[in-house]
N, C-alpha and C positions, 0 to 999 in steps of 0.2 A: 096123281102125284100131289104132294102137298106143296103149297106155295110157301114162299119165304115168310110172308107176313103171318101165316097160320102157325108156322113153326115158332116164330118170335112170340106170338101170343101164348102158345103153350109153355114156352120157356119162361115167359114173363109171369104166367100164373103160377108155375112151379116155384119161381123165386119168391113171389109174393106170399105163397102159402108157406114156404120155408121160413121166411123172416116175419111172418104174421103181419104182413103189410096188407092194408086195405081190407081188414076184417071189419065186418059191420059192428058198430058199437050200438048196443041197444039201450044204454043208459048208464048212469054212474052207479057204482056199487055203494053200499052203506058206508064203507070206509072212505071212499072217495068223497062222498057227500059230507062226512064229518070233518075231514081235513080241509075241505074247501069252505066250510061254514064260518060265519062270523063268531060263533061261540068258541070254536077252536082258536081263532085268532085272539079273542079276549082271554081265554084260559092260558094260552102261551104267553101273552103279555104279562098276566098276573104272576105266572111262575117265573118269568124272567126278572120281574121286579123283586120278587121274594129272594131269588138267588143273588141279585145285585145288592139288596139290603143286607143279606147275611154276609156277603163278602166285605161290604163296607164296615159292618160292625166288627168283624174279625180283624180287619186292618186297623181299626181304631184301637181295639184292645191290644193288639200287637204293639202299636205306637206307645200306648200307656205303659205297657210292661217294659219296653225299651227305655222309656224315660225314668222309670223307677230303678231299673238296673244301673243307669248312669248315675242317679242320685246316690244309690248305695255304694257304687264304686268310689264316688267322691268322699263319702263318709269313711270308707275303708282307708283311703289315702290319708285323710286327716287323722284318723286314729293311729295309723302307723307312724305318722310324724310325731304325734303326742307320745307314743310308746318310745320312740327313739330319744325324745327329750327326757322322758322319765328315766330311761335307762342311763343316760348321761348323768342326770342328777344323782341317781342311786350310786353310780360308780364314784362320783365325787364324794358323796356322803360317807361311803365306806372306805374312802382313802385315808391314809395316815395324816395327810396335810389337814383335812377337815377335822379329824379328831384332835390334833394338836391345837388348831385354831380355837375350837370350842373349849378345850381344857384351859387355854390361856385366858380367853375372854370371859367365860361364864363361871369357871371354877377357880379362877385365880391361881392356877398351878404353874410351875416352872420346871424346866428340865434339870436333871441332876448336874450340879456344878455351875449352874447359871446364876448370875447375880441380878437381882431386881432393884432398880432405883426408882423411888417414888418422889416426885416433886410436889411440894406443898406450895400453895399460892401464898407468898409471904406478905404481899400488900393487899389489903382488903379495900374494896371500893368504898367511897364515901357514902354512897346510897345505902349500902348494907349496914354501915356503922350507924348512920343516923336513924335508919328504920328500927334497928335494935334498941336505940335509945328511946325512940318514941313508943315502941311497944312496951317499954317499962313504965311509961306514963299510963295512967288510966284516964282515957278520954270518954266523955259521955257519948251516947249514941247520936244525939242531936249534933254534936260537934263533928263527929265523923261524917255525917250526912252533909253538913255545911261545907266541909272541905271537899267532899266528893262533887257537889253541885257547882261550887265556885272554881273547880279545877285547880285548886291549890294543893300542893303536895304537903303531906304531913311533916316532911323533913324540914320545912321552913320554920317549924316551931322550935327547933333546936338552935337556930341561929340567933 
């Protein structure tokens, strides 16, 4: 008969064989040596740095593009505001009130049946009268300079 420990050993060996437990390892394979080497670690580090650098560069470019989009949106808002102002000015310029104002002020026109009253300045200022009197005199150039530098008015000559 088989003792209990022998049976357990046979079952244990079958389990170990089934799960590949306790297989003799004769050495690392070529792949195992490559992944465990320092060269692989260095290569993986370089690749990770290149990926991180590429991501950072793409992030910065995205940031710049977003800044430019904001700037262009601000410009669009400003131009829309100017367009609205221009449209209001155009609306006023094409109105009848503007046409009437310009016809009265620049072309001196009036509406039919309207009476225009012009007021003349009946009293002339003394400075204007005296300057016209002095202009009729013929002063030499040196006298004009003398009055200019001594800050005397030429109108004192008429008194």
